N, C-alpha and C positions, 0 to 999 in steps of 0.2 A: 841383633842389637835391639834394644828396647826403644819404644817411641821416644822421640826427642834426642836420641843419641845419634851421633854421626862420626864417621871417620874423616870427614871433610876437613881440610885445613883452613877453609874459608871461615872468617870470623865476621859476625854481624857488626855493622857500624852502631846499631842501636840494639843492644842485647835484649832489651825489654820487648822487642818485636818477635821473639821466638814463638810465643804462643799464637800470635796473630798469623804468622807465616805457616805454622803447622795447621791451623784451622783452614787457611786458604788452600793448602795442599789437599786436605780432605774434601773440601768443597769442589775443587776442580776435578779431582778423581771421580767424585760422585757424578758430576755433570757429564763426564766422559764415559761413565759406565765402567770404570776400572776399580776393582776391589783392592783396597790396601789391607794387608793382613792385620788382624787384630793385635798381634804382638809387636807390630811396628817394623819388623824385619822385612826389608824390601829386597834382599839378596836373591830371592827366587822370582822376582817380578821381571817380566820381559823388558828388555832394553827399550823397545819401541814404546811401551806403555809409560815407563819412567820418563822418557824423552818427551812424550806428549804432555804429561803432567807438567814437567818443567817448562816447556814452551808456552803452555797456556798461562802458567803462573807469571812468566816474564811479560807476556802480553798484558795481563791484568795489572801488574805493577806499573808498567809503562803508562797505561791508560789512567791509573790513579794519579801518577805523578803529573801527567799532562793536565788533568783536571785541576789539580792543586796549583800548578803554575799559571794556568789560565785564570783561576780565581784570584790569585795573589797579584797578577799584573793589573787588575782593575783598580788597585789602590796606589799605583805608582804614578 
């Protein structure tokens, strides 16, 4: 599959976030030292590596959400 394509049935709540999430995926993979194939096909990637990327993305997204919530609560 080419970059940006997925067989996942999950749909983004904010479709415009696709590019930002892809960028985050590549940043996290680079930080972990995991090479993502240039063609974007991740079918040959080790499950452990894919899980590590997904786990770190989730942590990062939770951290971003917590920061936004903490910032917005100052104005209530």
